[in-house]
N, C-alpha and C positions, 0 to 999 in steps of 0.2 A: 177458657178463651185466652189467647195470647195476643195482647194488644201491641201492634207494631207501629201505631201512629206516632209521628214525630221522630221516628228513627230513619236513618238513611237506608236506601236500598243498595243493591250491588253496584249501581252506577253513581252512588252518592246523593241521589235526589231524596228529599224528605217525603216519606209516605204520609198520606192524609186520611186514608180510609181502610187500611189493612188491619183486620182483626181476624185471626185464624181460630177456627174451632178445632183444636188439637185432637180431641176425642174422636171427632169424625174422621180425621186423617189417619189416626191409629187404627180405627175400625176398618177403614178402606184398605190399609196396608195388610191388616190381618186377613181380610177377605182374599186378597191376592196371594198371600203366603199359604193360606189353607186350601185355596182352590174350591171351585164349586163341585167338581165331580170327585175329588179325592176324599170327600166326606171326613175331613179331619175335624173333630169336635172342639178342639182347643188350639189356639195359637198364643204362644207366650211372648210378650213384649218385655224385653229386659233393658235395664239401664236407662229408663226414662225418668228424668228428674221431675217428679210431680209437684206442682204448686197448687195449694188449695185456693179456690176462688172465693169471692165474697158472698155468693148466693147460689141458688140452685139452677134449675133449667130456665128460670126467668131471665137469666143473664144472656141466653141465646136469642132472645127476641130483640131485634134491632129497633131503635127509635126510628120512626117513620121519616123524620127530618134527615137522618143520616143514610137512609137506604138509597143506593144508587139505582136500584131497579124496583120502583114501587109498583 
């Protein structure tokens, strides 16, 4: 997860709720690169600076109080 809260957006406004699931975005990009009908078994992602998280999949479960779409 990439926590962007308290950082400014492109217009300079402070973000309050943006936490990005980077692995999901990389998987989506790989799906687009590999294509559904091309049947490419592997897509290689290069030059991604990986940062280890604090926990496992439990990190992906958002606290209900922070959820904008309960």
